C-alpha positions as a Markdown table, in Angstrom:
| # | Residue | x | y | z |
|---|---|---|---|---|
| 1 | Met | 48.0 | -52.9 | 92.7 |
| 2 | Ala | 48.9 | -49.7 | 94.6 |
| 3 | Leu | 50.4 | -47.1 | 92.3 |
| 4 | Pro | 53.7 | -45.5 | 93.3 |
| 5 | Gln | 53.4 | -42.5 | 95.6 |
| 6 | Arg | 56.3 | -40.3 | 94.4 |
| 7 | Met | 56.8 | -36.7 | 93.1 |
| 8 | Thr | 55.2 | -36.6 | 89.7 |
| 9 | Thr | 54.2 | -33.9 | 87.2 |
| 10 | Trp | 51.2 | -35.8 | 85.9 |
| 11 | Asp | 48.9 | -38.5 | 87.1 |
| 12 | Val | 48.7 | -40.1 | 83.6 |
| 13 | Ala | 50.6 | -39.8 | 80.4 |
| 14 | Val | 48.6 | -41.0 | 77.5 |
| 15 | Val | 50.4 | -41.9 | 74.3 |
| 16 | Gly | 48.9 | -42.8 | 70.9 |
| 17 | Glu | 47.6 | -42.0 | 67.5 |
| 18 | Ile | 45.6 | -38.8 | 67.1 |
| 19 | Tyr | 42.9 | -38.2 | 64.5 |
| 20 | Ala | 40.4 | -35.8 | 63.2 |
| 21 | Asp | 37.2 | -37.8 | 63.3 |
| 22 | His | 34.3 | -37.5 | 60.9 |
| 23 | Ile | 31.5 | -39.2 | 62.8 |
| 24 | Phe | 28.3 | -40.5 | 61.0 |
| 25 | Gly | 25.6 | -42.1 | 63.2 |
| 26 | Gly | 22.0 | -43.2 | 63.3 |
| 27 | Phe | 22.1 | -45.7 | 60.4 |
| 28 | Ala | 19.4 | -48.4 | 60.6 |
| 29 | Arg | 21.6 | -50.8 | 58.7 |
| 30 | Trp | 24.8 | -51.1 | 56.7 |
| 31 | Pro | 24.3 | -50.3 | 53.0 |
| 32 | Ala | 24.4 | -52.9 | 50.3 |
| 33 | Pro | 27.2 | -52.5 | 47.7 |
| 34 | Gly | 26.5 | -49.5 | 45.6 |
| 35 | Glu | 23.7 | -48.3 | 47.9 |
| 36 | Glu | 23.6 | -44.9 | 49.5 |
| 37 | Val | 22.1 | -44.4 | 53.0 |
| 38 | Phe | 21.9 | -41.2 | 55.0 |
| 39 | Ala | 23.1 | -40.6 | 58.5 |
| 40 | Gln | 20.8 | -39.1 | 61.1 |
| 41 | Arg | 23.8 | -37.4 | 62.8 |
| 42 | Tyr | 27.2 | -36.0 | 61.7 |
| 43 | Met | 29.9 | -34.2 | 63.6 |
| 44 | Arg | 33.6 | -33.4 | 63.2 |
| 45 | Glu | 35.6 | -34.0 | 66.4 |
| 46 | Leu | 39.0 | -34.7 | 67.8 |
| 47 | Gly | 39.6 | -38.4 | 67.8 |
| 48 | Gly | 41.8 | -41.4 | 68.5 |
| 49 | Gly | 41.9 | -43.6 | 71.5 |
| 50 | Ser | 44.6 | -41.4 | 73.1 |
| 51 | Val | 42.6 | -38.2 | 72.8 |
| 52 | Asn | 39.4 | -39.9 | 74.1 |
| 53 | Thr | 41.1 | -41.5 | 77.1 |
| 54 | Ala | 43.1 | -38.4 | 77.9 |
| 55 | Cys | 40.1 | -36.2 | 77.9 |
| 56 | Gly | 38.1 | -38.8 | 79.9 |
| 57 | Leu | 40.8 | -38.8 | 82.6 |
| 58 | Ala | 41.0 | -35.0 | 82.7 |
| 59 | Arg | 37.2 | -34.8 | 83.0 |
| 60 | Leu | 37.6 | -37.0 | 86.1 |
| 61 | Gly | 40.0 | -34.5 | 87.6 |
| 62 | Arg | 43.3 | -36.1 | 86.6 |
| 63 | Arg | 46.5 | -34.3 | 85.5 |
| 64 | Val | 47.0 | -35.6 | 82.0 |
| 65 | His | 49.9 | -35.3 | 79.6 |
| 66 | Leu | 48.9 | -36.3 | 76.0 |
| 67 | Val | 51.6 | -37.3 | 73.6 |
| 68 | Gly | 51.1 | -37.5 | 69.9 |
| 69 | Leu | 51.4 | -35.8 | 66.5 |
| 70 | Ile | 49.1 | -33.7 | 64.4 |
| 71 | Gly | 49.3 | -31.5 | 61.3 |
| 72 | Asp | 50.1 | -27.8 | 61.6 |
| 73 | Ala | 46.8 | -26.7 | 60.1 |
| 74 | Asp | 44.8 | -28.3 | 63.0 |
| 75 | Phe | 46.9 | -26.9 | 65.9 |
| 76 | Asp | 44.5 | -24.1 | 66.9 |
| 77 | Trp | 41.5 | -26.4 | 66.7 |
| 78 | Phe | 43.1 | -29.1 | 68.8 |
| 79 | Glu | 44.4 | -26.5 | 71.3 |
| 80 | Gly | 40.9 | -25.0 | 71.8 |
| 81 | Arg | 39.0 | -28.2 | 72.0 |
| 82 | Leu | 41.5 | -30.0 | 74.3 |
| 83 | Ser | 41.5 | -27.0 | 76.6 |
| 84 | Glu | 37.8 | -27.5 | 77.2 |
| 85 | Tyr | 38.7 | -30.7 | 79.0 |
| 86 | Gly | 41.8 | -29.5 | 80.7 |
| 87 | Val | 44.3 | -31.2 | 78.5 |
| 88 | Gly | 47.3 | -29.1 | 77.3 |
| 89 | Met | 49.3 | -29.2 | 74.1 |
| 90 | Gly | 52.7 | -29.7 | 75.8 |
| 91 | Gly | 53.1 | -33.2 | 74.5 |
| 92 | Ile | 51.7 | -32.6 | 71.1 |
| 93 | Arg | 54.2 | -32.2 | 68.2 |
| 94 | Leu | 53.6 | -31.1 | 64.6 |
| 95 | Gly | 54.2 | -34.0 | 62.1 |
| 96 | Ala | 55.5 | -33.8 | 58.6 |
| 97 | Glu | 52.1 | -34.9 | 57.3 |
| 98 | Gly | 48.6 | -33.6 | 58.0 |
| 99 | Thr | 46.6 | -34.8 | 61.0 |
| 100 | Gly | 45.4 | -38.4 | 60.7 |
| 101 | Thr | 41.8 | -38.8 | 59.7 |
| 102 | Thr | 39.1 | -41.3 | 60.6 |
| 103 | Val | 35.6 | -41.7 | 59.3 |
| 104 | Ser | 33.5 | -43.4 | 61.9 |
| 105 | Val | 30.2 | -45.1 | 60.9 |
| 106 | Ser | 28.1 | -46.1 | 64.0 |
| 107 | Met | 25.2 | -48.5 | 64.1 |
| 108 | Arg | 23.3 | -49.2 | 67.3 |
| 109 | Glu | 25.2 | -52.4 | 67.9 |
| 110 | Asp | 28.7 | -51.5 | 66.7 |
| 111 | Arg | 30.8 | -49.2 | 64.6 |
| 112 | Ser | 33.3 | -49.3 | 61.7 |
| 113 | Phe | 36.2 | -47.0 | 60.8 |
| 114 | Phe | 38.0 | -45.8 | 57.7 |
| 115 | Ser | 41.3 | -44.2 | 58.5 |
| 116 | Trp | 44.4 | -42.5 | 57.2 |
| 117 | His | 47.5 | -42.4 | 59.4 |
| 118 | Gly | 48.9 | -39.0 | 58.4 |
| 119 | Ala | 51.2 | -37.5 | 61.0 |
| 120 | Asn | 50.9 | -40.6 | 63.2 |
| 121 | Arg | 53.5 | -42.3 | 61.0 |
| 122 | Gly | 56.1 | -40.4 | 63.0 |
| 123 | Leu | 54.9 | -41.6 | 66.4 |
| 124 | Val | 57.4 | -44.3 | 67.0 |
| 125 | Glu | 60.3 | -42.0 | 66.1 |
| 126 | Leu | 58.8 | -39.4 | 68.5 |
| 127 | Leu | 58.8 | -41.9 | 71.4 |
| 128 | Glu | 62.5 | -42.5 | 70.8 |
| 129 | Val | 63.3 | -38.9 | 71.7 |
| 130 | Pro | 64.9 | -38.8 | 75.2 |
| 131 | Ala | 63.0 | -35.7 | 76.3 |
| 132 | Val | 59.7 | -37.3 | 75.4 |
| 133 | Leu | 60.6 | -40.5 | 77.4 |
| 134 | Ala | 61.6 | -38.2 | 80.3 |
| 135 | Asp | 58.1 | -36.7 | 80.2 |
| 136 | Leu | 56.5 | -40.1 | 80.3 |
| 137 | Met | 58.7 | -41.0 | 83.3 |
| 138 | Ala | 57.2 | -38.0 | 85.2 |
| 139 | Ala | 53.8 | -39.6 | 85.3 |
| 140 | Arg | 52.3 | -42.1 | 87.8 |
| 141 | His | 50.8 | -44.1 | 85.1 |
| 142 | Val | 51.5 | -44.4 | 81.3 |
| 143 | His | 48.7 | -45.5 | 79.0 |
| 144 | Phe | 49.6 | -46.6 | 75.5 |
| 145 | Ala | 46.6 | -46.3 | 73.0 |
| 146 | Met | 48.6 | -47.7 | 70.1 |
| 147 | Pro | 50.1 | -50.9 | 68.7 |
| 148 | Leu | 53.4 | -50.6 | 70.5 |
| 149 | Pro | 56.2 | -52.1 | 68.3 |
| 150 | Arg | 58.1 | -54.8 | 70.1 |
| 151 | Ala | 61.5 | -53.1 | 69.8 |
| 152 | Leu | 60.2 | -49.9 | 71.2 |
| 153 | Ala | 58.4 | -51.7 | 74.0 |
| 154 | Ala | 61.5 | -53.6 | 74.9 |
| 155 | Ser | 63.4 | -50.3 | 75.2 |
| 156 | Ile | 61.0 | -48.1 | 77.1 |
| 157 | Leu | 58.8 | -50.4 | 79.3 |
| 158 | Pro | 61.6 | -51.5 | 81.6 |
| 159 | Arg | 62.7 | -47.8 | 82.0 |
| 160 | Leu | 59.2 | -46.8 | 82.8 |
| 161 | Arg | 58.9 | -49.5 | 85.4 |
| 162 | Gln | 62.3 | -48.6 | 86.9 |
| 163 | Ala | 61.1 | -45.0 | 87.2 |
| 164 | Gly | 58.1 | -46.2 | 89.2 |
| 165 | Cys | 55.4 | -45.9 | 86.5 |
| 166 | Thr | 52.7 | -48.4 | 86.0 |
| 167 | Thr | 51.5 | -49.1 | 82.5 |
| 168 | Ser | 48.5 | -50.1 | 80.4 |
| 169 | Leu | 48.1 | -51.0 | 76.7 |
| 170 | Asp | 45.1 | -50.8 | 74.4 |
| 171 | Val | 46.3 | -51.5 | 70.9 |
| 172 | Gly | 42.9 | -51.3 | 69.3 |
| 173 | Tyr | 41.8 | -53.5 | 66.4 |
| 174 | Thr | 45.2 | -54.1 | 64.8 |
| 175 | Pro | 45.2 | -57.7 | 63.5 |
| 176 | Glu | 48.8 | -57.6 | 62.5 |
| 177 | Trp | 49.9 | -56.7 | 66.0 |
| 178 | Leu | 47.4 | -59.0 | 67.8 |
| 179 | Thr | 48.4 | -62.1 | 65.8 |
| 180 | Asp | 52.2 | -61.5 | 66.0 |
| 181 | Leu | 53.7 | -63.9 | 68.6 |
| 182 | Glu | 56.7 | -61.5 | 68.9 |
| 183 | Asn | 54.4 | -59.2 | 70.9 |
| 184 | Leu | 53.7 | -61.7 | 73.7 |
| 185 | Pro | 56.5 | -60.3 | 75.8 |
| 186 | Thr | 54.9 | -56.8 | 75.6 |
| 187 | Cys | 51.6 | -58.3 | 76.8 |
| 188 | Arg | 53.3 | -59.6 | 79.8 |
| 189 | Glu | 55.4 | -56.5 | 80.5 |
| 190 | Val | 52.6 | -54.0 | 80.8 |
| 191 | Asp | 50.6 | -54.0 | 84.0 |
| 192 | Leu | 47.3 | -54.3 | 82.2 |
| 193 | Leu | 46.4 | -55.3 | 78.6 |
| 194 | Leu | 43.0 | -54.0 | 77.6 |
| 195 | Pro | 41.6 | -55.8 | 74.6 |
| 196 | Asn | 37.9 | -56.0 | 73.6 |
| 197 | Arg | 36.2 | -59.2 | 72.6 |
| 198 | Lys | 37.2 | -59.0 | 68.9 |
| 199 | Glu | 40.8 | -58.2 | 69.7 |
| 200 | Ala | 41.0 | -61.0 | 72.3 |
| 201 | Ala | 39.7 | -63.5 | 69.7 |
| 202 | Leu | 42.6 | -62.6 | 67.5 |
| 203 | Ile | 45.1 | -63.0 | 70.3 |
| 204 | Cys | 43.9 | -66.4 | 71.6 |
| 205 | Gly | 42.3 | -67.8 | 68.4 |
| 206 | Glu | 38.8 | -68.3 | 69.9 |
| 207 | Asp | 35.8 | -65.9 | 70.2 |
| 208 | Asp | 35.2 | -66.9 | 73.7 |
| 209 | Pro | 36.0 | -64.8 | 76.9 |
| 210 | Glu | 36.8 | -67.9 | 78.9 |
| 211 | Ala | 39.2 | -69.1 | 76.2 |
| 212 | Tyr | 41.0 | -65.8 | 76.4 |
| 213 | Ala | 41.2 | -66.1 | 80.1 |
| 214 | Ala | 42.7 | -69.5 | 79.8 |
| 215 | Trp | 45.2 | -68.2 | 77.2 |
| 216 | Ala | 46.2 | -65.4 | 79.5 |
| 217 | Trp | 46.9 | -67.7 | 82.4 |
| 218 | Ala | 48.9 | -70.0 | 80.2 |
| 219 | Glu | 51.0 | -67.1 | 78.8 |
| 220 | Gly | 51.7 | -65.7 | 82.2 |
| 221 | Leu | 49.2 | -62.8 | 82.1 |
| 222 | Thr | 47.9 | -63.2 | 85.7 |
| 223 | Arg | 46.2 | -59.8 | 85.8 |
| 224 | Gly | 44.1 | -58.4 | 83.0 |
| 225 | Val | 40.8 | -57.1 | 81.8 |
| 226 | Leu | 38.7 | -58.1 | 78.8 |
| 227 | Lys | 36.1 | -55.5 | 77.5 |
| 228 | Leu | 32.8 | -57.1 | 76.6 |
| 229 | Gly | 30.7 | -54.1 | 75.6 |
| 230 | Asp | 27.2 | -54.2 | 76.9 |
| 231 | Glu | 28.0 | -57.5 | 78.6 |
| 232 | Gly | 30.4 | -55.7 | 80.9 |
| 233 | Ala | 33.9 | -57.1 | 81.3 |
| 234 | Leu | 35.9 | -60.1 | 82.4 |
| 235 | Leu | 38.8 | -59.7 | 84.8 |
| 236 | Ile | 41.7 | -61.9 | 85.7 |
| 237 | Asp | 43.8 | -61.7 | 88.8 |
| 238 | Gly | 45.2 | -63.8 | 91.7 |
| 239 | Glu | 41.6 | -64.6 | 92.9 |
| 240 | Gly | 40.7 | -66.2 | 89.5 |
| 241 | Val | 38.5 | -65.2 | 86.6 |
| 242 | Arg | 35.1 | -63.4 | 87.0 |
| 243 | Arg | 32.7 | -61.1 | 85.2 |
| 244 | Val | 31.5 | -57.6 | 86.0 |
| 245 | Pro | 28.1 | -56.7 | 84.4 |
| 246 | Ala | 27.6 | -53.5 | 82.5 |
| 247 | Pro | 25.0 | -50.9 | 83.7 |
| 248 | Gly | 21.8 | -50.8 | 81.6 |
| 249 | Val | 21.7 | -47.6 | 79.5 |
| 250 | Asp | 20.0 | -46.5 | 76.3 |
| 251 | Ala | 22.9 | -46.6 | 73.9 |
| 252 | Leu | 23.0 | -44.0 | 71.2 |
| 253 | Asp | 26.6 | -44.1 | 69.8 |
| 254 | Thr | 29.2 | -46.6 | 70.8 |
| 255 | Thr | 32.1 | -44.5 | 69.4 |
| 256 | Gly | 34.8 | -44.1 | 72.1 |
| 257 | Ala | 33.1 | -46.4 | 74.7 |
| 258 | Gly | 36.2 | -48.6 | 75.0 |
| 259 | Asp | 38.4 | -45.5 | 75.5 |
| 260 | Ala | 36.1 | -44.2 | 78.2 |
| 261 | Phe | 36.3 | -47.6 | 79.8 |
| 262 | Asp | 40.0 | -47.3 | 79.8 |
| 263 | Ala | 39.8 | -43.8 | 81.5 |
| 264 | Gly | 37.4 | -45.1 | 84.2 |
| 265 | Leu | 39.7 | -48.1 | 84.9 |
| 266 | Ile | 42.9 | -46.0 | 85.1 |
| 267 | Asp | 41.1 | -43.4 | 87.3 |
| 268 | Ala | 40.2 | -46.1 | 89.8 |
| 269 | Leu | 43.7 | -47.6 | 89.7 |
| 270 | Leu | 45.0 | -44.2 | 90.6 |
| 271 | Asp | 42.7 | -44.3 | 93.6 |
| 272 | Asp | 44.2 | -47.7 | 94.6 |
| 273 | Glu | 40.9 | -49.4 | 94.2 |
| 274 | Pro | 40.8 | -53.3 | 94.0 |
| 275 | Leu | 40.5 | -54.6 | 90.5 |
| 276 | Asp | 36.8 | -55.5 | 90.8 |
| 277 | Arg | 36.0 | -51.9 | 91.7 |
| 278 | Cys | 38.3 | -50.6 | 89.0 |
| 279 | Val | 36.4 | -52.6 | 86.4 |
| 280 | Glu | 33.0 | -51.5 | 87.8 |
| 281 | Arg | 34.1 | -47.9 | 87.3 |
| 282 | Ala | 35.3 | -48.7 | 83.9 |
| 283 | Cys | 32.1 | -50.3 | 82.8 |
| 284 | Ile | 30.1 | -47.3 | 84.1 |
| 285 | Ala | 32.3 | -44.9 | 82.2 |
| 286 | Gly | 32.0 | -46.9 | 79.0 |
| 287 | Ala | 28.3 | -47.2 | 79.3 |
| 288 | Leu | 27.7 | -43.5 | 80.0 |
| 289 | Cys | 29.8 | -42.6 | 77.0 |
| 290 | Thr | 27.4 | -44.4 | 74.7 |
| 291 | Thr | 24.4 | -42.3 | 75.7 |
| 292 | Val | 25.6 | -39.2 | 73.8 |
| 293 | Ala | 26.6 | -38.9 | 70.2 |
| 294 | Gly | 30.4 | -38.5 | 69.9 |
| 295 | Ala | 33.1 | -39.9 | 72.1 |
| 296 | Leu | 34.2 | -36.7 | 73.8 |
| 297 | Ser | 30.7 | -35.3 | 74.4 |
| 298 | Gly | 29.7 | -38.5 | 76.2 |
| 299 | Leu | 32.6 | -38.6 | 78.6 |
| 300 | Pro | 31.2 | -38.7 | 82.2 |
| 301 | Asp | 32.4 | -36.8 | 85.3 |
| 302 | Ser | 32.9 | -38.3 | 88.7 |
| 303 | Ser | 29.4 | -37.4 | 90.0 |
| 304 | Gln | 27.8 | -39.3 | 87.1 |
| 305 | Leu | 30.0 | -42.3 | 87.8 |
| 306 | Arg | 29.0 | -42.3 | 91.5 |
| 307 | Thr | 25.3 | -42.0 | 90.7 |
| 308 | Leu | 25.2 | -44.9 | 88.2 |
| 309 | Arg | 27.4 | -47.0 | 90.5 |
| 310 | Glu | 24.9 | -46.7 | 93.3 |
| 311 | Gln | 22.1 | -47.6 | 90.9 |
| 312 | Thr | 24.0 | -50.6 | 89.4 |
| 313 | Tyr | 26.4 | -52.2 | 91.9 |
| 314 | Val | 25.4 | -51.1 | 95.4 |
| 315 | Ser | 22.6 | -53.1 | 96.9 |
């Protein structure tokens, strides 16, 4: 899928919910009800799939426009931290409520989240502003890291396509969206839907990657990617269904790995790589992200991607 070569302001516009993350890691096990356990690590960091993917793409050298809402009290913190990755505040608006907040609890195998929407409640309304849509149309690719409401998707996806933008969608673990049949047209209308295994099980009704692939073909999604964590990924295109293994790494913290995967995938798409190579790069980015505590701290640069690719996929 060659991306449009046209005059653009940004390589990628990333749209989605933004959070202040409180990250706890290093637990040996989940506590029993009423039990207290202590983390080995804690940090406060910018969060949300949109932030992680935007910073991941910027770290790979892409011109990124991040669109979302935060609270006024956190503006300086966000501005300073995002600038470290080369992401500006031009697409960030101040919401009526405080910045959304997430508490992330990571085990070695997986993680859980406790969240408050905060300013993110105004995101759909923000995307209905003509100037905001015009900014999205000035990008080569638009990535939605959010459960895109059907009415909004029906309004803006055709306009983005008409403007020459390609699109991707990662709704995260949102059961109400993933099980709503009204969202099937949105799954077809984006160029790439990017669920993980748990999300795919909600979509197709079975916890089996091949069952998801069969569902995708039956529903007209003839190009897609399923994230499988340390098992790599499954890809679907005109050549059929196949798996790409993940690199072997010593995982420390899985927070943000799926968002880093998205960044690696989009970066390769922007290079007009075939889908197999795109998924390889995505798996590498996701794997490297897990080797450092905190999603942003683990985001790799291009040289790290090249080195691990040579070690993993090049014989």
